[in-house]
C-alpha positions as CSV (number, residue, x, y, z in Angstrom):
1,X,-15.3,5.8,-30.7
2,X,-15.0,2.3,-29.6
3,X,-14.8,1.3,-25.9
4,X,-11.7,-0.2,-24.3
5,X,-11.0,-2.1,-21.2
6,X,-7.2,-1.6,-20.0
7,X,-6.2,-4.3,-17.5
8,X,-3.7,-3.6,-14.8
9,X,-2.5,-6.3,-12.3
10,X,-0.8,-4.9,-9.3
11,X,1.2,-6.2,-6.2
12,X,3.3,-4.0,-4.0
13,X,3.8,-1.5,-6.8
14,X,3.6,1.9,-4.8
15,X,6.9,3.1,-6.3
16,X,5.4,3.3,-9.8
17,X,1.6,3.0,-9.8
18,X,1.2,6.7,-9.8
19,X,3.2,7.0,-12.9
20,X,1.5,3.9,-14.5
21,X,-1.9,5.3,-14.0
22,X,-1.2,8.8,-15.0
23,X,0.1,7.6,-18.2
24,X,-3.0,5.6,-19.0
25,X,-5.4,8.6,-18.0
26,X,-3.4,10.9,-20.1
27,X,-3.9,8.9,-23.6
28,X,-5.8,10.6,-26.3
29,X,-8.4,7.8,-26.4
30,X,-10.7,8.7,-23.4
31,X,-13.4,5.9,-24.0
32,X,-11.9,3.3,-21.6
33,X,-12.4,1.6,-18.3
34,X,-9.2,0.9,-16.3
35,X,-9.5,-2.4,-14.5
36,X,-7.1,-2.8,-11.7
37,X,-6.8,-5.9,-9.6
38,X,-4.4,-5.7,-6.7
39,X,-3.0,-8.9,-5.5
40,X,-2.8,-8.4,-1.6
41,X,-0.4,-5.3,-1.6
42,X,1.2,-4.3,1.6
43,X,3.3,-1.4,0.7
44,X,0.6,1.4,0.3
45,X,-0.4,0.4,-3.2
46,X,-4.0,0.0,-2.1
47,X,-4.2,3.6,-0.8
48,X,-3.1,5.0,-4.0
49,X,-5.4,3.0,-6.0
50,X,-8.3,4.1,-3.9
51,X,-7.4,7.8,-4.1
52,X,-7.4,7.5,-8.1
53,X,-10.8,5.6,-8.1
54,X,-12.3,8.5,-6.2
55,X,-11.0,10.9,-8.8
56,X,-11.9,9.2,-12.0
57,X,-15.1,7.1,-12.5
58,X,-13.4,5.2,-15.4
59,X,-11.3,3.3,-12.8
60,X,-12.5,0.3,-11.3
61,X,-10.5,-1.5,-8.5
62,X,-10.7,-4.9,-7.5
63,X,-8.8,-5.9,-3.9
64,X,-8.0,-9.5,-3.8
65,X,-8.2,-11.0,-0.3
66,X,-5.3,-13.4,-0.6
67,X,-2.4,-13.6,-3.2
68,X,-3.6,-15.3,-6.5
69,X,-0.2,-14.7,-8.3
70,X,0.5,-13.0,-11.3
71,X,-1.3,-15.5,-13.9
72,X,-4.4,-15.9,-11.9
73,X,-4.7,-12.3,-11.1
74,X,-4.7,-11.6,-14.9
75,X,-7.0,-14.1,-15.3
76,X,-9.5,-12.3,-13.0
77,X,-9.3,-9.2,-14.9
78,X,-10.0,-11.1,-18.2
79,X,-13.3,-12.4,-16.6
80,X,-14.2,-8.7,-16.0
81,X,-13.7,-7.5,-19.7
82,X,-17.0,-5.9,-21.1
83,X,-15.4,-4.0,-24.0
84,X,-14.7,-5.4,-27.6
85,X,-11.1,-4.3,-27.1
86,X,-8.9,-5.1,-24.1
């Protein structure tokens, strides 16, 4: 089974982040890494991300110190891709 990297950029998304991550974790394809870059959230998103990272070793979190903006945040994640598919 091919390994896949899933990229998720976040910013102040506490309202929906659990639903998004749960949906990804419940897919039938299990050979993946979930790479999440948080762009300086201040609403509790980071706490939720840390909780999920401790529960599932397929999740890798990157916490940005300053707000990169949506484009640079995704570009950051693209540089972390190791799988053939993302």
